[in-house]
C-alpha positions, 0 to 999 in steps of 0.5 A: 856692508853696502855703500852707495855714493853719488855727487850732489853738485857739479862745480867744475868743468869736468864731470866728477865720478865717485869710487869707493874703497876700504869698505869695512863695518867701521867706515869707508873711503870715497874718491872723486875721479874726473870723467871726460866725454869719452868715459875715460878716467883722467885726473890731474890731481886737482878738482874744486869742492863737491858735495857727495851724498852717501848711504851705508847699510849692512846686509 
């Protein structure tokens, strides 16, 4: 299974990035990460709500 996801909104001061995991034919999990200006991942455990668009398909 292939899953493509991307944030559709930019509601907080930090840039939200998406991470996919536990991808199976039954589903998947998406995690948001905050990315700072130097492209380092940092997370304080809080972020405002964002909208994430995704597409899933089999190969």
